[in-house]
C-alpha positions in Angstrom: -6.1 -18.0 -18.0 -9.5 -19.4 -17.0 -12.2 -17.1 -15.5 -13.7 -18.2 -12.2 -17.5 -18.7 -12.1 -17.8 -15.6 -9.9 -16.0 -13.4 -12.4 -18.1 -14.7 -15.3 -21.3 -13.9 -13.5 -20.0 -10.4 -12.6 -18.9 -9.8 -16.3 -22.3 -10.9 -17.5 -24.1 -8.5 -15.0 -21.9 -5.6 -16.1 -20.2 -5.3 -12.7 -16.7 -4.1 -12.1 -14.3 -7.0 -11.5 -11.3 -6.2 -9.3 -8.6 -8.4 -8.0 -6.4 -7.2 -5.1 -3.1 -9.0 -4.5 -1.6 -8.7 -1.0 1.3 -10.3 0.9 0.1 -12.0 4.0 -1.9 -10.7 7.0 0.2 -7.5 7.6 -1.1 -4.1 8.5 -0.4 -2.8 5.0 -2.4 -5.7 3.5 -5.4 -5.1 5.9 -5.2 -1.4 5.0 -5.3 -2.2 1.2 -8.2 -4.5 1.6 -10.1 -2.0 3.7 -9.5 0.9 1.2 -10.6 -1.2 -1.8 -13.8 -2.4 0.0 -14.4 1.2 0.7 -13.9 2.1 -2.9 -16.4 -0.6 -4.0 -19.0 0.5 -1.5 -18.8 4.2 -2.1 -17.5 5.1 -5.5 -18.7 1.9 -7.3 -22.0 1.7 -5.4 -21.7 -1.9 -4.7 -21.5 -2.7 -8.4 -18.3 -4.5 -7.9 -16.9 -8.0 -7.4 -13.7 -8.0 -5.4 -11.4 -10.9 -5.1 -8.6 -10.7 -2.5 -5.6 -12.9 -3.3 -2.8 -13.6 -0.7 0.3 -14.2 -2.9 1.8 -16.5 0.0 -1.3 -18.7 -0.1 -1.7 -18.7 -3.9 1.7 -18.1 -5.5 0.5 -19.6 -8.8 -2.0 -16.7 -9.2 0.7 -14.2 -8.5 2.8 -15.8 -11.3 -0.1 -16.0 -13.7 -1.0 -12.4 -13.2 2.7 -11.3 -13.2 2.6 -9.6 -9.7 5.9 -8.1 -8.9 4.8 -6.0 -5.9 2.0 -5.7 -3.4 -0.4 -4.4 -3.0 -1.5 -4.6 -6.6 -5.1 -3.9 -7.6 -6.2 -5.1 -11.0 -9.4 -3.9 -12.8 -10.2 -6.9 -14.9 -13.6 -5.7 -16.2 -14.7 -3.6 -17.9 -11.8 -3.7 -20.4 -9.2 -2.5 -20.7 -7.4 -4.2 -17.9 -5.7 -1.7 -15.7 -3.2 -2.1 -12.8 -2.4 0.0 -9.7 0.6 -0.9 -7.6 1.5 0.5 -4.2 -0.3 3.0 -1.9 -4.0 2.7 -2.1 -4.7 5.7 0.3 -5.5 8.1 -2.5 -8.9 7.0 -3.7 -9.1 9.9 -6.3 -5.9 8.9 -7.8 -6.9 5.3 -7.8 -10.1 6.0 -9.6 -8.3 8.0 -12.4 -5.4 5.3 -12.8 -7.8 2.4 -13.0 -10.0 4.3 -15.5 -13.0 4.3 -13.3 -13.6 8.0 -13.9 -12.4 10.1 -16.8 -9.0 11.9 -16.4 -9.5 15.6 -16.0 -8.7 17.7 -19.2 -5.7 19.9 -19.0 -6.4 23.5 -20.2 -4.0 24.7 -22.9 
């Protein structure tokens, strides 16, 4: 898969590269976009490049990224690539699942 110029520049600058896949202009899609933008502005302090992809307008990208449900948020950079599928309301859980903050250690 070929990187876009935008994601190449972000990778070189050391920014997080996120892709959010949504299905149309539904309330759920709008809510997902709002939550991820909030995540980028507050938790990642603007150190983030976000690409929002509507699977109805760009189905080839959905196939290329093997999207089976929406919303799906993919952290492309820094590696490893991580995916979060479904409800994006829990920002703390989202941060942990995308490996943006370390998982809390469980006491023995």
